[in-house]
BAKEPA-487737 format. One record per atom (N, C-alpha, C): residue number from 1; residue in one letter; chain; atom name; x, y, z. Coordinates in pm, whole numbers, plus 50000, padded with zeros to 5 digits. Example, Ala and Ser with C-alpha at 12.3 -4.5 7.8 and 13.67 -1.06 7.14 Angstrom:
<rs>
1 / a / A / N / 51319 / 49431 / 50780
1 / a / A / CA / 51230 / 49550 / 50780
1 / a / A / C / 51320 / 49670 / 50780
2 / s / A / N / 51285 / 49775 / 50708
2 / s / A / CA / 51367 / 49894 / 50714
2 / s / A / C / 51290 / 50003 / 50787
</rs>
This chain:
<rs>
1 / m / A / N / 61500 / 29333 / 64916
1 / m / A / CA / 61632 / 29285 / 65025
1 / m / A / C / 61718 / 29412 / 65010
2 / n / A / N / 61764 / 29494 / 65116
2 / n / A / CA / 61817 / 29543 / 65137
2 / n / A / C / 61996 / 29568 / 65087
3 / r / A / N / 62106 / 29613 / 65093
3 / r / A / CA / 62194 / 29621 / 65059
3 / r / A / C / 62250 / 29521 / 65198
4 / k / A / N / 62228 / 29555 / 65331
4 / k / A / CA / 62258 / 29527 / 65394
4 / k / A / C / 62232 / 29341 / 65429
5 / e / A / N / 62174 / 29318 / 65393
5 / e / A / CA / 62135 / 29178 / 65390
5 / e / A / C / 62207 / 29087 / 65300
6 / r / A / N / 62156 / 29174 / 65150
6 / r / A / CA / 62310 / 29084 / 65042
6 / r / A / C / 62378 / 29137 / 65078
7 / a / A / N / 62427 / 29186 / 65180
7 / a / A / CA / 62615 / 29205 / 65189
7 / a / A / C / 62630 / 29074 / 65309
8 / r / A / N / 62563 / 29073 / 65396
8 / r / A / CA / 62558 / 28893 / 65505
8 / r / A / C / 62540 / 28766 / 65460
9 / i / A / N / 62426 / 28756 / 65341
9 / i / A / CA / 62434 / 28647 / 65215
9 / i / A / C / 62527 / 28639 / 65161
10 / a / A / N / 62611 / 28687 / 65115
10 / a / A / CA / 62708 / 28664 / 65024
10 / a / A / C / 62854 / 28650 / 65144
11 / k / A / N / 62863 / 28714 / 65274
11 / k / A / CA / 62934 / 28684 / 65366
11 / k / A / C / 62992 / 28550 / 65376
12 / e / A / N / 62803 / 28538 / 65459
12 / e / A / CA / 62797 / 28345 / 65455
12 / e / A / C / 62800 / 28278 / 65312
13 / t / A / N / 62803 / 28290 / 65259
13 / t / A / CA / 62878 / 28193 / 65062
13 / t / A / C / 62957 / 28206 / 65123
14 / l / A / N / 63068 / 28298 / 65100
14 / l / A / CA / 63178 / 28249 / 65074
14 / l / A / C / 63264 / 28201 / 65220
15 / e / A / N / 63212 / 28185 / 65328
15 / e / A / CA / 63229 / 28104 / 65465
15 / e / A / C / 63199 / 27992 / 65439
16 / a / A / N / 63084 / 27973 / 65422
16 / a / A / CA / 63018 / 27788 / 65347
16 / a / A / C / 63149 / 27724 / 65236
17 / i / A / N / 63157 / 27858 / 65121
17 / i / A / CA / 63284 / 27805 / 65042
17 / i / A / C / 63409 / 27722 / 65076
18 / d / A / N / 63416 / 27862 / 65180
18 / d / A / CA / 63534 / 27809 / 65244
18 / d / A / C / 63574 / 27693 / 65334
19 / r / A / N / 63497 / 27708 / 65379
19 / r / A / CA / 63453 / 27596 / 65489
19 / r / A / C / 63413 / 27425 / 65399
20 / g / A / N / 63365 / 27401 / 65287
20 / g / A / CA / 63328 / 27352 / 65241
20 / g / A / C / 63207 / 27234 / 65243
21 / y / A / N / 63127 / 27324 / 65322
21 / y / A / CA / 62986 / 27294 / 65335
21 / y / A / C / 62892 / 27416 / 65401
22 / y / A / N / 62767 / 27404 / 65419
22 / y / A / CA / 62656 / 27469 / 65486
22 / y / A / C / 62548 / 27382 / 65569
23 / i / A / N / 62482 / 27485 / 65697
23 / i / A / CA / 62353 / 27427 / 65792
23 / i / A / C / 62248 / 27453 / 65669
24 / s / A / N / 62147 / 27379 / 65624
24 / s / A / CA / 62071 / 27363 / 65581
24 / s / A / C / 61928 / 27446 / 65671
25 / e / A / N / 61807 / 27483 / 65652
25 / e / A / CA / 61712 / 27519 / 65742
25 / e / A / C / 61639 / 27409 / 65801
26 / s / A / N / 61723 / 27308 / 65760
26 / s / A / CA / 61603 / 27170 / 65824
26 / s / A / C / 61734 / 27111 / 65896
27 / d / A / N / 61809 / 27264 / 65899
27 / d / A / CA / 61960 / 27203 / 66033
27 / d / A / C / 62044 / 27074 / 65984
28 / e / A / N / 62010 / 27029 / 65825
28 / e / A / CA / 62144 / 26953 / 65782
28 / e / A / C / 62248 / 26920 / 65747
29 / r / A / N / 62360 / 26907 / 65758
29 / r / A / CA / 62510 / 26953 / 65694
29 / r / A / C / 62463 / 26937 / 65565
30 / v / A / N / 62522 / 27027 / 65445
30 / v / A / CA / 62513 / 27016 / 65358
30 / v / A / C / 62683 / 27016 / 65263
31 / t / A / N / 62726 / 26907 / 65231
31 / t / A / CA / 62879 / 26922 / 65182
31 / t / A / C / 62865 / 26919 / 65035
32 / i / A / N / 62954 / 27065 / 64984
32 / i / A / CA / 62962 / 27139 / 64873
32 / i / A / C / 63132 / 27147 / 64821
33 / e / A / N / 63206 / 27087 / 64894
33 / e / A / CA / 63351 / 27052 / 64876
33 / e / A / C / 63417 / 27024 / 64742
34 / d / A / N / 63276 / 26864 / 64650
34 / d / A / CA / 63370 / 26867 / 64554
34 / d / A / C / 63255 / 26941 / 64447
35 / q / A / N / 63136 / 27023 / 64458
35 / q / A / CA / 63106 / 27094 / 64317
35 / q / A / C / 63196 / 27200 / 64362
36 / v / A / N / 63195 / 27210 / 64447
36 / v / A / CA / 63300 / 27411 / 64468
36 / v / A / C / 63431 / 27369 / 64404
37 / e / A / N / 63490 / 27206 / 64382
37 / e / A / CA / 63649 / 27238 / 64370
37 / e / A / C / 63587 / 27140 / 64151
38 / k / A / N / 63468 / 27165 / 64193
38 / k / A / CA / 63451 / 27124 / 63958
38 / k / A / C / 63396 / 27212 / 63896
39 / a / A / N / 63387 / 27339 / 64066
39 / a / A / CA / 63289 / 27484 / 64021
39 / a / A / C / 63480 / 27574 / 63918
40 / v / A / N / 63587 / 27550 / 64076
40 / v / A / CA / 63693 / 27594 / 64075
40 / v / A / C / 63745 / 27537 / 63928
41 / q / A / N / 63817 / 27444 / 63924
41 / q / A / CA / 63847 / 27395 / 63753
41 / q / A / C / 63794 / 27406 / 63684
42 / g / A / N / 63659 / 27416 / 63648
42 / g / A / CA / 63571 / 27457 / 63508
42 / g / A / C / 63577 / 27621 / 63472
43 / t / A / N / 63657 / 27676 / 63616
43 / t / A / CA / 63630 / 27839 / 63516
43 / t / A / C / 63709 / 27895 / 63467
44 / k / A / N / 63674 / 27964 / 63386
44 / k / A / CA / 63794 / 28011 / 63262
44 / k / A / C / 63747 / 28170 / 63288
45 / l / A / N / 63871 / 28223 / 63260
45 / l / A / CA / 63917 / 28384 / 63285
45 / l / A / C / 63844 / 28458 / 63118
46 / y / A / N / 63798 / 28535 / 63101
46 / y / A / CA / 63787 / 28611 / 62996
46 / y / A / C / 63815 / 28690 / 63032
47 / r / A / N / 63921 / 28811 / 62971
47 / r / A / CA / 64003 / 28960 / 62959
47 / r / A / C / 63920 / 29044 / 62807
48 / p / A / N / 63887 / 29126 / 62838
48 / p / A / CA / 63816 / 29230 / 62745
48 / p / A / C / 63904 / 29204 / 62608
49 / e / A / N / 64095 / 29221 / 62618
49 / e / A / CA / 64105 / 29193 / 62502
49 / e / A / C / 64136 / 29079 / 62418
50 / d / A / N / 64054 / 28982 / 62526
50 / d / A / CA / 64011 / 28773 / 62462
50 / d / A / C / 63928 / 28836 / 62359
51 / l / A / N / 63799 / 28890 / 62363
51 / l / A / CA / 63712 / 28901 / 62278
51 / l / A / C / 63691 / 28849 / 62179
52 / g / A / N / 63775 / 28898 / 62093
52 / g / A / CA / 63789 / 28930 / 61966
52 / g / A / C / 63851 / 28765 / 61900
53 / k / A / N / 63909 / 28650 / 61977
53 / k / A / CA / 63940 / 28530 / 61946
53 / k / A / C / 63839 / 28504 / 62032
54 / l / A / N / 63785 / 28491 / 62136
54 / l / A / CA / 63665 / 28475 / 62123
54 / l / A / C / 63565 / 28401 / 62086
55 / s / A / N / 63541 / 28547 / 62028
55 / s / A / CA / 63435 / 28599 / 61970
55 / s / A / C / 63466 / 28477 / 61766
56 / g / A / N / 63591 / 28491 / 61767
56 / g / A / CA / 63578 / 28371 / 61689
56 / g / A / C / 63609 / 28209 / 61719
57 / e / A / N / 63667 / 28183 / 61776
57 / e / A / CA / 63635 / 27997 / 61875
57 / e / A / C / 63429 / 27969 / 61838
58 / v / A / N / 63389 / 28072 / 61890
58 / v / A / CA / 63268 / 28126 / 61899
58 / v / A / C / 63189 / 28055 / 61774
59 / e / A / N / 63261 / 28122 / 61666
59 / e / A / CA / 63159 / 28152 / 61508
59 / e / A / C / 63236 / 27968 / 61494
60 / r / A / N / 63342 / 27961 / 61499
60 / r / A / CA / 63372 / 27833 / 61415
60 / r / A / C / 63307 / 27714 / 61523
61 / q / A / N / 63290 / 27693 / 61638
61 / q / A / CA / 63219 / 27569 / 61709
61 / q / A / C / 63054 / 27634 / 61665
62 / q / A / N / 62963 / 27704 / 61664
62 / q / A / CA / 62879 / 27724 / 61601
62 / q / A / C / 62864 / 27639 / 61466
63 / a / A / N / 62906 / 27676 / 61404
63 / a / A / CA / 62928 / 27625 / 61326
63 / a / A / C / 62977 / 27451 / 61261
64 / e / A / N / 63020 / 27377 / 61325
64 / e / A / CA / 63033 / 27277 / 61373
64 / e / A / C / 62941 / 27193 / 61467
65 / d / A / N / 62865 / 27319 / 61568
65 / d / A / CA / 62733 / 27257 / 61662
65 / d / A / C / 62634 / 27232 / 61586
66 / s / A / N / 62556 / 27169 / 61594
66 / s / A / CA / 62355 / 27221 / 61609
66 / s / A / C / 62302 / 27321 / 61713
67 / e / A / N / 62375 / 27338 / 61802
67 / e / A / CA / 62311 / 27409 / 61966
67 / e / A / C / 62333 / 27479 / 61899
68 / e / A / N / 62269 / 27602 / 61955
68 / e / A / CA / 62307 / 27789 / 61908
68 / e / A / C / 62351 / 27804 / 62110
69 / t / A / N / 62398 / 27888 / 62020
69 / t / A / CA / 62505 / 28030 / 62195
69 / t / A / C / 62472 / 28128 / 62164
70 / e / A / N / 62437 / 28160 / 62363
70 / e / A / CA / 62375 / 28233 / 62322
70 / e / A / C / 62449 / 28315 / 62453
71 / f / A / N / 62532 / 28410 / 62393
71 / f / A / CA / 62580 / 28535 / 62591
71 / f / A / C / 62502 / 28657 / 62523
72 / e / A / N / 62515 / 28686 / 62705
72 / e / A / CA / 62432 / 28836 / 62753
72 / e / A / C / 62515 / 28849 / 62866
73 / v / A / N / 62539 / 28965 / 62865
73 / v / A / CA / 62582 / 29126 / 62929
73 / v / A / C / 62489 / 29164 / 62992
74 / r / A / N / 62500 / 29139 / 63111
74 / r / A / CA / 62408 / 29209 / 63234
74 / r / A / C / 62436 / 29336 / 63308
75 / n / A / N / 62461 / 29399 / 63307
75 / n / A / CA / 62520 / 29490 / 63506
75 / n / A / C / 62350 / 29459 / 63616
76 / e / A / N / 62419 / 29344 / 63663
76 / e / A / CA / 62312 / 29359 / 63778
76 / e / A / C / 62363 / 29240 / 63876
77 / t / A / N / 62264 / 29245 / 64017
77 / t / A / CA / 62381 / 29190 / 64126
77 / t / A / C / 62370 / 28997 / 64044
78 / t / A / N / 62461 / 28942 / 64160
78 / t / A / CA / 62532 / 28807 / 64127
78 / t / A / C / 62342 / 28702 / 64150
79 / l / A / N / 62309 / 28756 / 64250
79 / l / A / CA / 62224 / 28705 / 64343
79 / l / A / C / 62076 / 28719 / 64215
80 / r / A / N / 62102 / 28835 / 64150
80 / r / A / CA / 61976 / 28823 / 64031
80 / r / A / C / 61995 / 28790 / 63893
81 / g / A / N / 62113 / 28780 / 63903
81 / g / A / CA / 62153 / 28654 / 63772
81 / g / A / C / 62079 / 28544 / 63820
82 / a / A / N / 62116 / 28470 / 63950
82 / a / A / CA / 62085 / 28339 / 63950
82 / a / A / C / 61954 / 28297 / 63946
83 / r / A / N / 61882 / 28424 / 64046
83 / r / A / CA / 61735 / 28423 / 63973
83 / r / A / C / 61709 / 28432 / 63861
84 / d / A / N / 61726 / 28523 / 63767
84 / d / A / CA / 61686 / 28512 / 63667
84 / d / A / C / 61698 / 28356 / 63613
85 / l / A / N / 61839 / 28303 / 63600
85 / l / A / CA / 61843 / 28169 / 63529
85 / l / A / C / 61721 / 28056 / 63599
86 / v / A / N / 61725 / 28050 / 63712
86 / v / A / CA / 61633 / 27967 / 63826
86 / v / A / C / 61472 / 28024 / 63713
87 / e / A / N / 61421 / 28100 / 63745
87 / e / A / CA / 61307 / 28142 / 63620
87 / e / A / C / 61328 / 28121 / 63538
88 / r / A / N / 61435 / 28105 / 63393
88 / r / A / CA / 61398 / 28089 / 63327
88 / r / A / C / 61455 / 27874 / 63252
89 / y / A / N / 61512 / 27853 / 63360
89 / y / A / CA / 61557 / 27734 / 63277
89 / y / A / C / 61449 / 27641 / 63389
90 / n / A / N / 61425 / 27678 / 63465
90 / n / A / CA / 61393 / 27604 / 63551
90 / n / A / C / 61306 / 27511 / 63553
</rs>
């Protein structure tokens, strides 16, 4: 997929988010308003200067939880990252 195609997909994605729906390949309307609102409400912004505080919070939470937390920082496109997550956890 070339840059122009990725840009087209990104533009269509943003338009669907703004509209609250998209039309599937089978020509069905798929409503995403609730999912978008939930994602927006659950979004947190972490700035570089927050890293020290965040690391401490994660360490405290890990000590309390039995689940393991993993952080990864990658230099890749959103589409590549999404594909990797689907391949890893699907």
